[in-house]
Every structure is written in structure tokens, then in C-alpha cells.
N, C-alpha and C positions, 0 to 999 in steps of 0.2 A: 639720804643719798646712800646706795648704796655703793661701796670703794670696790677697785679693780683686786683689790690686790695688798701686800707688806709687800715696795718698795723699800730698799733700803739705795739708801746712797753713802757712798764711800765724799772721803772729803768733807764731810759737810759744813764745816767751819770754812772756808776756803772758801775763794771766790765765786768759780762758778760750781759751788757745792750749795751757795746761800744763796744765789741769784737761783738756781730751781728749786731749792726746800723754800722760795716765797712765792715761786709765783703760780698764781691762779691754776692751774692743770694738776698743780702737785697736790693739793685738796681730792683729787676726785683718789688717792691712795692711803695709807696709813704708812703714812710715811718713815722712816726710821731714817737719826743718822748718828750717828753712836761717836762721839768729838773723844781726843786721843785718852782720855781717863778710861771712856767706856771702853775703849777700845782698838789697844795698840797693833796696827795693819800691817805690824815689821815682823809682829813673832804669829808665825804662818797657824804655830798648835793651835793659842788662840782663837785666830780671825775663823780655825776649824769648828770648835766646838763653839760657838756665835754661829756658825750655820746652820749648826745640825740642833742649836735652840732656839731660832727662832727663826728656820724656816722660811724666805726671804722669797715670793713669789719670781719677784726682779734684780735684779742690782741695774744703777746706774754705777761707771768706776770712774768720780774725778777727783781722787785724794792723787798729791803728786807731791813730792816737790821744787816748789819753782822761781822765778826771777829769771830778772835779765843780765844782760849781758858782764857785769861788773860779777856777779855772784854768782854765775856760771862758772867764769874765767878761775876766780879764786876759789872754787869747791868741784871739781871733776870730778874727785870717789866720789862726791857726796849726791849728790845731779846721778850719778851711771848710778851706782851702789841702792840709793834708798828706793828709787823712782822701779829696778826689776825686784826688788824686794816687791815695794807692794804691790803693783800687779800679778808675778805668780800667784804670791797669795788668797789675795782675792776672785782672781779668773781658776783658780786650778776649787778653791771652797766654794767656788761659785756649784763645776763643773759635779763635786762630788756630794753635793748636796741634790743634786742635782735641779738648780736653777733651768727656764730655757730660755729666758729672755737677761740676755744682759748690752748695756752700753758700753762700748770703752773707749771715752773720752782722751783722743790721742793730743799731736799739737800738730800744723805746718810744719814746723820743723823737722821734721821725717822726713821733708823734701830735700835731692840732695843740690847741692847750691849751689854749681850748674848750672841748671838743669833750666827748660825753657817755660818761660810766664805764658800759662797761665797752668798752674801747678795741677797734673792731673794725677789722681789715684796710679796709674798703673807705671807713675814713679819708681817707689817707693823700690830703695834698696840698687836705684840705677845710678848710683851715682858717691862721689867722697859728698859727707855729711861739712856745715859748714867749723869751722872749728871751733870758733866761740860757745856755744853751748850742744860737744860732738853729744857728749857724756846723756844729756837729755836725752837726745832724738834717739838714742841705740835702746835706751832703757823705754821706751814709747815706741819704736820697731818692735823690740822683743815683744813684748805688748799684744802691738796689732799682729803676730804674726802665730805666738800661741791661743790667740784669738780664732783666728784659720784654721788654725787643726784641731783648733775640738772641734769647727764645726767640719772639717771633715771629715773628721773619724766620725763624730758624731750629727748627722742633717738635723736630726730633733731640738739640738740645743741649737741657738739661734746668740749664739756670742758676735758680734758684729760695731765696727768701728766707727763713728766721728771723728776725719783731723777739721774742728774745730781754725779758722785764719786764728790772728792775734787778736785777742780778749780788751777789754775796761771796762768801767761803771764804779754797780756799788760792791762794798768788801775790798778795792781790792786793795794794794802796797804799793804805796806812793812814797816811803819812806829810800830818796837816791840809789844808796847796797840791794835794796830787797826789789824797785822796780822793775815794771819793763816802759816801753817807752812813754804813751801816754801819760802814764797815767802820772812817767817823772816831770811830763814837762809839764802835767797843768801843778805840780808843785812847784816850781820853781818861776813859772811864771806867776802866779801867785806868793809868794818869795816874794819876787819880785815887786808886783806891785805892792805891797805890806811894806815894802823896804822905803819902797820911795828909788830902788836902781835903776839906773837910766841906759843895761844891757839888759842882757841875758844869753850866754852864751851855748851853740850848735856842735856835737861834736860830726864832725865831719863836713865836709859842702851842706850837706843838704838833700842835698839830689834823690839819695838809696831813699828808692816807698817800700811802702804799706798798707798796711791794712789793715785794720780796727774794726770788729765788731759789736755793739754792745749785748754787754755779757748777758744780760737778760731774753736780746732773742735769740742768744745760744742756747737757753736755758726752756727758751719753749719746744728747740728744736729737742730738744733732750727727751724731752717730758714725753715731747707728740712720738721719738722713733722709736721708743719705749712698748709704748701701746699697738702704734705701726712695723712693729718691728722684723714682722715675713717678707711684706710688702718693700725692705733696704737693703739698700748696697753693700754687702758684705763690709767692702770698706764706703766712708761719703766723706767728702769735705764739705766742711760749714761754711759759708762766706755769704760778701758785699758781692762780686763778680765786679767788684773794683775798684785800684789806691787814691793813696794821696801819698804825695813827697815830706818829707822830715821838715820839706823847711814849708808843704803848706799847714801840716800840724800845729811845727807853735804859733802860722799867722794866726788863722780859727780859733786854736786856747787861748789868745791875748784876746784878741775877736771879746768871745762870750764869758773873759775870766772879768776882761773892761782894764785890762794894760795897754799903754800907747810909747813901750820904750820901742831899742833898736835891738836888734838879732844879730849876734858875735859866733862864727865861725871859726874853731879848736881844729887844724887839720889834720895833727898828731894826731889824734886821739882816732881811736875804734869803729865800726860803725855795719860790721857783719856785713851779712850780704846785699846784691846791692836793687834790688829786687827779691816780694818775694807775698805774690800773689795767687789764689788759687781759683785754678779751675772748680761753676759751680753744675755742670753742665747735668750731674748726677741728679744735686742739690734740686735743678729748679726740674729735671723730667721725673723728681718726688716728686713732686708739687707743694714745693717750702721757699719764701724769702726773708729772710731777716727788713723787717718796718723800724728801724731809727734809725736817725738822718744824724752824718759825727757833732752836727751844732746841735741838735736839740741830747744823748746820746752825754755827748761833754759838758753841758750843762750839768745834766740829774748825775753824774761822776763829783762836777764841780759842789755842789750842792753837799752831796754826802760826803764828800771832803773837808768842809767848811762846816755842817751843821754835827754829825756823824763817828769821823774819822778818830779814832783813838791808835794812837800809832805805838 
């Protein structure tokens, strides 16, 4: 099979990066996914040297310091500074090496907390961010704008940004101090099932709404985007186009896992934005939609959690 060229995937040991690496479309490339010991992405000189030596034909920047509400609230400095450093070093090194194709994987947390849903790409920087993950959001906005500016100065450099909704799936983090909502739910419900606990606690009243997409789907979208990058908008949401309440996520996870207890609500806990649903108008016009249903995706994630996950 003739390869498309050399594809550098940053964050190849994280959830998004690992799902990209194991997707069948990745086999069309000679994939480079260096771990932290091979390449320290926070070291700008090392990153520049790596690009000079390896000369990738395309880049997917999926590396980042990630976590849920608890982690973001506890370590805002790290979430801001580390993610700014990663974005700056990778994007500028790609430009210096003349790489023409770069996909920057961002986050829907970049959108203003009070913006009307569904969230359209033109809402970036149009309002106050959600305080519980502001540092991470600012870093992602920085990388997104940097890609815009580079493309404005050098139109031949297709540096474009995908903005996924919340993600879950294989290679996720399930420990409460590091996880996002859905893997945390899987973890809590599994512990309740195995311990025989009669109740599981939900933060808040459970009416806040979230959109979670299976990570294998965003991997497909990203790998297609790097091939068809000329037709891709400068920024494009990647999502389902519909959402669920937190109560619904708990109920569906309990059904998939097989736990039949009761839920109780702690109204003193933070819940973040009331709703975060991305618009998929640009994605639909581009011609892509995700394939994995929530029930099937939770089943796949739960199978990974029970069979392969190592905390």
C-alpha cells in the first residue's frame, strides 16, 4: 500500500491520540506518535529539532493537559500554561518546517458560558468563559487563533481547527480526580454494582445537559480532515447535534452496566454550564456525521474499563 506520507500525531498516548492511531484510516500514513520520553513537547528547541529531523508531511495536534471539573479547579495554572506551551511549540515548529497540513484539536469549552445553544463557531471570544475550566479554554483559544493568524499570513499553510464536543471511549481516564463526566459516571456506577451499593450520588439536580461523542468517531473525522483539509473550514465543530441531561447519562450507563439502584442528588456541588451543545451545520455541510450511538459507545467504553483499563 502506498502511504500518503508521514503523519505526526501529538498526544499519541492520550485518549484522542490513541483512538486516532488505532483507527483504520491511520494505516494510510506512516504514523509518528512520540511519547513524552521521545519528545518533550514543552521544550520548544527539542520540538524544532524533531521537526527538522523527521520532516512530517502533516500534523494532528491532539496533545494536552486534560481533566474534569475537579482537576481544572484544582490546577488552573497548569491547565493554562502547559496547554499554551504545547500549542505554541507544535504549531510554530510546523510552520518553521514548512508543514502545509495541520489539524489543531481544540475543545468546545472555548465557547462563552452564556452563549445560546447550539454553539456556532463564530461565537468564539464573544463572551465570558466558564470559570471552572477557564485556563484550559484560554489555552485552546490561543492555539486556534494562532492557526488562524498563520493561515492569514501564509494561505498555502492549511492550519485548521476541529472543535469536538465532549468525548469518551477507549483509553479514557476514569479516576474521579482526572475524569470527565461520562467516564466518571461509568466508574461510579461500576463501583456501586460491584459493591452492592444501593445509591449513586449525582452532583447538582442532574438537569444540566451535555453532548458526548465516542472517541472513535472523532478519530475518523480528524483523519478524514487531514486528507481533505482544503475543503475544511478554518474552524469546525465536531459533534452529535443533540445532547442528554446528566440524569439521562446516569440512567443509560446504569442500564448498560446492569446496576438497578437509586440516584441521589447533592445540590451543593458545582455542575458547570447548564448546557453545551455544538452546532453541526458546518460539519453536515462538509459531509460527515458520527456513527456510534450512546448505548453502544458506553458499552464499548465499559468493556475497555473492565478488561483493559489500568489506573
